[in-house]
NUMARDO-25572 format. One record per residue: residue number from 1; x negated, y, z of N, C-alpha, C, O in turn. Coordinates in nm, 4 decimals. Last residue first. Example, Ala and Ser with C-alpha at 12.3 -4.5 7.8 and 13.67 -1.06 7.14 Angstrom:
residues 2
nr n.east n.north n.up ca.east ca.north ca.up c.east c.north c.up o.east o.north o.up
2 -1.2850 -0.2250 0.7080 -1.3670 -0.1060 0.7140 -1.2900 0.0030 0.7870 -1.3409 0.1138 0.8039;
1 -1.3190 -0.5690 0.7800 -1.2300 -0.4500 0.7800 -1.3200 -0.3300 0.7800 -1.4236 -0.3319 0.8465;
end
This chain:
residues 101
nr n.east n.north n.up ca.east ca.north ca.up c.east c.north c.up o.east o.north o.up
101 1.4165 5.0477 2.5921 1.3494 5.0836 2.7172 1.3777 5.2247 2.7548 1.3292 5.2722 2.8575;
100 1.6146 4.7895 2.4576 1.5811 4.9314 2.4635 1.5171 4.9615 2.5972 1.5571 4.9089 2.7010;
99 1.6718 4.5263 2.3555 1.5644 4.5524 2.4504 1.5218 4.6989 2.4485 1.4026 4.7278 2.4386;
98 1.8775 4.5318 2.1663 1.8937 4.4575 2.2919 1.7934 4.4995 2.3976 1.8266 4.5075 2.5159;
97 1.7788 4.6813 1.9572 1.8993 4.7298 2.0245 1.9213 4.6556 2.1574 1.9783 4.7123 2.2507;
96 1.5657 4.5213 1.8768 1.5384 4.6536 1.9343 1.6600 4.7064 2.0093 1.6456 4.7696 2.1140;
95 1.7045 4.3018 1.7737 1.6181 4.2844 1.8897 1.5898 4.4175 1.9571 1.5897 4.4266 2.0798;
94 1.8309 4.4255 1.5533 1.9117 4.3656 1.6586 1.8292 4.3477 1.7863 1.8785 4.3754 1.8957;
93 1.6084 4.4924 1.3991 1.6971 4.5978 1.4475 1.7824 4.5459 1.5637 1.8029 4.6172 1.6620;
92 1.5105 4.2372 1.3365 1.4293 4.3300 1.4146 1.5148 4.4399 1.4758 1.4956 4.4764 1.5917;
91 1.7258 4.1402 1.1815 1.6886 4.0734 1.3059 1.6064 4.1648 1.3961 1.6289 4.1702 1.5170;
90 1.7199 4.3205 0.9675 1.8389 4.3128 1.0516 1.8082 4.2450 1.1849 1.8584 4.2870 1.2891;
89 1.4695 4.2620 0.8600 1.4961 4.3960 0.9125 1.6173 4.3943 1.0055 1.6168 4.4592 1.1100;
88 1.5042 3.9992 0.7719 1.4031 4.0285 0.8738 1.4315 4.1643 0.9391 1.4184 4.1786 1.0607;
87 1.8560 3.9197 0.7402 1.7238 3.9540 0.6864 1.6301 3.9871 0.8016 1.6736 4.0012 0.9159;
86 2.0484 3.6364 0.8486 2.0127 3.7785 0.8565 1.8753 3.8015 0.7941 1.7897 3.7132 0.7955;
85 2.0626 3.3635 0.8498 2.1123 3.4328 0.7303 2.0765 3.5813 0.7308 2.0745 3.6451 0.6256;
84 1.9800 3.2956 1.1027 1.8886 3.2699 0.9911 1.9350 3.3351 0.8610 1.8539 3.3591 0.7716;
83 2.2057 3.3612 1.2512 2.0796 3.4302 1.2763 1.9838 3.4126 1.1584 1.9144 3.5068 1.1201;
82 2.3957 3.1785 1.1582 2.4163 3.3225 1.1353 2.2851 3.3985 1.1509 2.2562 3.4897 1.0733;
81 2.2774 2.9384 1.2499 2.2952 2.9598 1.1061 2.3152 3.1077 1.0749 2.2594 3.1585 0.9777;
80 2.2965 2.9823 1.5235 2.1641 2.9690 1.4613 2.1731 2.9903 1.3103 2.0857 3.0533 1.2506;
79 2.5713 2.9810 1.5636 2.4949 3.1035 1.5940 2.3564 3.1000 1.5305 2.3047 3.2035 1.4885;
78 2.6371 2.7146 1.4884 2.6852 2.8279 1.4087 2.6038 2.9542 1.4357 2.5705 3.0272 1.3424;
77 2.3617 2.4787 1.5021 2.4814 2.5433 1.5551 2.5151 2.6699 1.4748 2.4309 2.7238 1.4030;
76 2.2636 2.2727 1.2218 2.2354 2.3735 1.3236 2.3659 2.4302 1.3782 2.4681 2.4300 1.3096;
75 2.3281 1.9186 1.1843 2.3404 2.0582 1.1405 2.3150 2.1549 1.2560 2.3412 2.1235 1.3722;
74 2.0665 1.6759 1.2407 2.2011 1.7271 1.2661 2.2105 1.8736 1.2227 2.1101 1.9449 1.2247;
73 1.8837 1.5211 0.9761 1.8871 1.6113 1.0907 2.0302 1.6574 1.1143 2.1065 1.6759 1.0195;
72 1.9054 1.1726 0.8914 1.9263 1.3144 0.8599 1.9329 1.3986 0.9868 1.9810 1.3536 1.0907;
71 1.6295 0.9521 0.9673 1.7717 0.9856 0.9753 1.7915 1.1344 0.9467 1.7024 1.2145 0.9753;
70 1.3878 0.8572 0.7218 1.4225 0.9272 0.8441 1.5723 0.9546 0.8476 1.6345 0.9776 0.7439;
69 1.3214 0.5354 0.6000 1.3808 0.6649 0.5750 1.4196 0.7285 0.7075 1.4767 0.6631 0.7947;
68 1.0065 0.3795 0.6099 1.1449 0.3861 0.6558 1.1967 0.5269 0.6347 1.1236 0.6247 0.6502;
67 0.7853 0.1841 0.4296 0.8312 0.3183 0.4614 0.9783 0.3126 0.5016 1.0612 0.2497 0.4358;
66 0.6230 -0.0970 0.5781 0.7175 -0.0420 0.4809 0.7653 0.0957 0.5252 0.7835 0.1205 0.6444;
65 0.2773 -0.0922 0.6442 0.4131 -0.0926 0.6963 0.5073 -0.0388 0.5895 0.4731 0.0557 0.5185;
64 0.0252 -0.3078 0.5268 0.0927 -0.1789 0.5187 0.2349 -0.1931 0.5705 0.3032 -0.2921 0.5443;
63 -0.2011 -0.4918 0.7321 -0.0873 -0.4889 0.6393 -0.0207 -0.3517 0.6409 -0.0118 -0.2877 0.7457;
62 -0.5474 -0.4187 0.7367 -0.4201 -0.4197 0.8089 -0.3059 -0.4142 0.7084 -0.3130 -0.3401 0.6104;
61 -0.7363 -0.4442 0.5259 -0.7563 -0.5134 0.6543 -0.6249 -0.5259 0.7318 -0.5947 -0.6322 0.7862;
60 -0.5968 -0.5012 0.1982 -0.6421 -0.4127 0.3059 -0.6485 -0.4889 0.4383 -0.5753 -0.5856 0.4594;
59 -0.7326 -0.7732 -0.0017 -0.6186 -0.7035 0.0580 -0.6720 -0.6044 0.1615 -0.7841 -0.6224 0.2090;
58 -0.9172 -0.9484 -0.1092 -0.9053 -0.8143 -0.1677 -0.7774 -0.7425 -0.1229 -0.7215 -0.6615 -0.1969;
57 -0.9629 -1.1710 0.0363 -0.8630 -1.1831 -0.0698 -0.8324 -1.0472 -0.1335 -0.7324 -1.0329 -0.2039;
56 -1.1342 -1.0824 0.2308 -1.1889 -1.1722 0.1294 -1.0931 -1.1890 0.0114 -1.1362 -1.2177 -0.1002;
55 -0.9535 -0.9372 0.3874 -1.0590 -0.8661 0.3135 -1.1179 -0.9539 0.2033 -1.1481 -0.9049 0.0945;
54 -0.7995 -1.1475 0.4931 -0.7361 -1.0461 0.4084 -0.8410 -0.9714 0.3255 -0.8197 -0.9455 0.2071;
53 -0.9862 -1.2739 0.6526 -0.9364 -1.3444 0.5336 -0.8712 -1.2457 0.4378 -0.8852 -1.2579 0.3161;
52 -1.0119 -1.0776 0.8489 -1.1290 -1.1212 0.7716 -1.0867 -1.1902 0.6424 -1.1448 -1.1672 0.5364;
51 -0.7477 -1.0491 0.9577 -0.8108 -0.9394 0.8833 -0.9319 -0.9816 0.8003 -0.9534 -0.9273 0.6919;
50 -0.4811 -1.2761 0.9283 -0.6192 -1.2616 0.9724 -0.6902 -1.1530 0.8907 -0.6937 -1.1616 0.7680;
49 -0.2443 -1.3095 0.7906 -0.2476 -1.2094 0.8965 -0.3914 -1.1784 0.9390 -0.4205 -1.0665 0.9813;
48 -0.1929 -1.3399 0.4310 -0.2374 -1.3890 0.5619 -0.2465 -1.2745 0.6625 -0.2554 -1.1577 0.6246;
47 0.1053 -1.2961 0.2390 -0.0257 -1.2437 0.2778 -0.0654 -1.3002 0.4138 0.0184 -1.3082 0.5036;
46 0.2721 -1.4554 -0.0156 0.2576 -1.4501 0.1299 0.1160 -1.4055 0.1647 0.0185 -1.4693 0.1249;
45 0.3216 -1.4993 -0.2824 0.3081 -1.3605 -0.2390 0.2961 -1.3458 -0.0886 0.3084 -1.2346 -0.0373;
44 0.3306 -1.7515 -0.3982 0.4476 -1.7062 -0.3235 0.4416 -1.5582 -0.2840 0.5451 -1.4979 -0.2552;
43 0.0888 -1.7747 -0.5572 0.2136 -1.8407 -0.5964 0.3371 -1.7787 -0.5304 0.4375 -1.7554 -0.5976;
42 -0.1103 -1.6155 -0.4360 -0.0891 -1.6107 -0.5816 0.0489 -1.6663 -0.6192 0.1173 -1.6096 -0.7043;
41 -0.0805 -1.6751 -0.1609 -0.0787 -1.5367 -0.2081 -0.0470 -1.5296 -0.3572 0.0338 -1.4472 -0.3998;
40 -0.0934 -1.9556 -0.1502 0.0243 -1.8860 -0.0987 0.0328 -1.7420 -0.1491 0.1420 -1.6926 -0.1769;
39 -0.3496 -2.0021 -0.2640 -0.2291 -2.0541 -0.3278 -0.1054 -1.9775 -0.2819 -0.0220 -1.9387 -0.3638;
38 -0.5177 -1.8768 -0.0780 -0.5173 -1.8334 -0.2176 -0.3883 -1.8775 -0.2859 -0.3253 -1.7994 -0.3571;
37 -0.4624 -2.0212 0.1548 -0.4402 -1.8760 0.1520 -0.4329 -1.8240 0.0087 -0.3513 -1.7372 -0.0222;
36 -0.5348 -2.2863 0.0813 -0.3975 -2.2559 0.1209 -0.3681 -2.1067 0.1089 -0.2623 -2.0682 0.0591;
35 -0.8062 -2.2946 0.0533 -0.7253 -2.2953 -0.0684 -0.5818 -2.2531 -0.0377 -0.5154 -2.1916 -0.1211;
34 -0.9895 -2.0766 0.2684 -0.9143 -2.2002 0.2483 -0.8256 -2.1857 0.1245 -0.7761 -2.0768 0.0951;
33 -1.2739 -1.8939 0.1363 -1.1540 -1.9073 0.2195 -1.0862 -2.0403 0.1874 -1.1219 -2.1076 0.0907;
32 -1.4793 -1.8140 -0.0364 -1.5116 -1.8631 0.0973 -1.3916 -1.8655 0.1904 -1.4056 -1.8418 0.3104;
31 -1.4941 -1.7503 -0.3064 -1.4593 -1.6449 -0.2101 -1.4941 -1.6862 -0.0679 -1.5343 -1.6024 0.0127;
30 -1.5747 -1.9950 -0.4238 -1.6433 -1.8698 -0.4562 -1.6190 -1.7630 -0.3495 -1.7118 -1.6938 -0.3075;
29 -1.3895 -2.1777 -0.3197 -1.5319 -2.1954 -0.2916 -1.6081 -2.0665 -0.3180 -1.6981 -2.0320 -0.2413;
28 -1.1522 -2.0730 -0.4256 -1.1682 -2.0821 -0.2802 -1.3142 -2.1000 -0.2414 -1.3589 -2.0439 -0.1413;
27 -1.1950 -2.1080 -0.6996 -1.1874 -1.9717 -0.6457 -1.2067 -1.9727 -0.4942 -1.2707 -1.8828 -0.4398;
26 -1.1847 -2.3887 -0.7074 -1.3054 -2.3200 -0.7512 -1.3087 -2.1767 -0.6952 -1.4129 -2.1302 -0.6491;
25 -0.9212 -2.4342 -0.6213 -1.0340 -2.4831 -0.5418 -1.1637 -2.4117 -0.5795 -1.2436 -2.3781 -0.4921;
24 -0.7635 -2.3160 -0.8272 -0.7548 -2.2691 -0.6890 -0.8770 -2.3103 -0.6074 -0.9307 -2.2291 -0.5320;
23 -0.8370 -2.2088 -1.1439 -0.8533 -2.3231 -1.0539 -0.8586 -2.2708 -0.9099 -0.9462 -2.1919 -0.8748;
22 -0.8488 -2.0330 -1.3602 -0.7194 -2.0614 -1.2978 -0.7236 -2.1875 -1.2115 -0.6269 -2.2635 -1.2063;
21 -1.1184 -1.9865 -1.4069 -1.0429 -2.0718 -1.5004 -0.9105 -2.1180 -1.4400 -0.8656 -2.2296 -1.4661;
20 -1.2275 -1.7900 -1.2589 -1.2422 -1.9266 -1.2056 -1.1604 -2.0263 -1.2877 -1.1359 -2.1383 -1.2428;
19 -1.1386 -1.5664 -1.3897 -1.2785 -1.6052 -1.4111 -1.3069 -1.7457 -1.3587 -1.3981 -1.8131 -1.4066;
18 -0.8785 -1.5605 -1.2812 -0.8949 -1.5844 -1.4247 -1.0390 -1.6304 -1.4548 -1.0597 -1.7214 -1.5350;
17 -0.9404 -1.4988 -1.0202 -0.8699 -1.6244 -1.0490 -0.8847 -1.6605 -1.1966 -0.9015 -1.7773 -1.2316;
16 -1.0467 -1.2471 -1.0529 -1.1338 -1.3532 -1.0011 -1.0727 -1.4901 -1.0283 -1.1445 -1.5861 -1.0562;
15 -0.8164 -1.1143 -1.1407 -0.9299 -1.1279 -1.2331 -1.0270 -1.2352 -1.1849 -1.0843 -1.3072 -1.2667;
14 -0.6564 -1.1409 -0.9105 -0.6108 -1.1945 -1.0394 -0.7277 -1.2148 -1.1345 -0.7382 -1.3180 -1.2007;
13 -0.8055 -1.0012 -0.7247 -0.7876 -1.1446 -0.7053 -0.7396 -1.2101 -0.8345 -0.7783 -1.3230 -0.8646;
12 -0.7840 -0.7449 -0.8283 -0.9173 -0.8065 -0.8188 -0.9063 -0.9578 -0.8013 -0.9869 -1.0335 -0.8556;
11 -0.5058 -0.6985 -0.8002 -0.5665 -0.7090 -0.9324 -0.7031 -0.7761 -0.9301 -0.7353 -0.8550 -1.0190;
10 -0.3213 -0.8920 -0.5555 -0.4090 -0.7808 -0.5945 -0.4767 -0.8062 -0.7296 -0.5014 -0.9206 -0.7676;
9 0.0131 -1.0015 -0.5847 -0.1276 -1.0410 -0.5884 -0.2140 -0.9227 -0.6315 -0.1847 -0.8590 -0.7326;
8 0.2781 -0.9450 -0.6108 0.2100 -0.8881 -0.4941 0.0608 -0.9221 -0.4913 -0.0107 -0.8751 -0.4028;
7 0.3754 -1.0915 -0.8291 0.3411 -0.9494 -0.8491 0.2685 -0.8863 -0.7309 0.2029 -0.7835 -0.7480;
6 0.2237 -1.4174 -0.8695 0.3187 -1.3306 -0.7993 0.2782 -1.1840 -0.8165 0.1588 -1.1539 -0.8183;
5 0.1778 -1.5915 -1.1649 0.1120 -1.5138 -1.0604 0.2140 -1.4170 -1.0018 0.2817 -1.3444 -1.0745;
4 0.2042 -1.9207 -1.2846 0.2674 -1.7897 -1.2691 0.2047 -1.7201 -1.1493 0.1815 -1.7817 -1.0453;
3 -0.0971 -2.0704 -1.4277 0.0179 -2.0672 -1.3365 0.0794 -1.9271 -1.3321 0.0162 -1.8286 -1.3703;
2 -0.1973 -2.1946 -1.7372 -0.1994 -2.0762 -1.6532 -0.0759 -2.0751 -1.5618 0.0370 -2.0785 -1.6107;
1 -0.3591 -2.5010 -1.7872 -0.2369 -2.4269 -1.7946 -0.2394 -2.3120 -1.6941 -0.2792 -2.3305 -1.5791;
end
């Protein structure tokens, strides 16, 4: 009977599990890890922390960090907004009027 496979299971591990006739112990002997790690990953989606075991289970060596959303930037001060609305020529003209020699 085919067990339910967690969506977090890597594709290579799914195909190796299928080639092992959906037998946890047979796959554990082929890969060379404890049955517990295979069962937890396939059944529950729990990834091991050990980097060597992670590589044997076709996971990246280091766990990926979840993406966090950046906080919104505060609005610019009014003088900065006015300055950015000016065209390049207007800004240059203003600078020349300030720094006359």
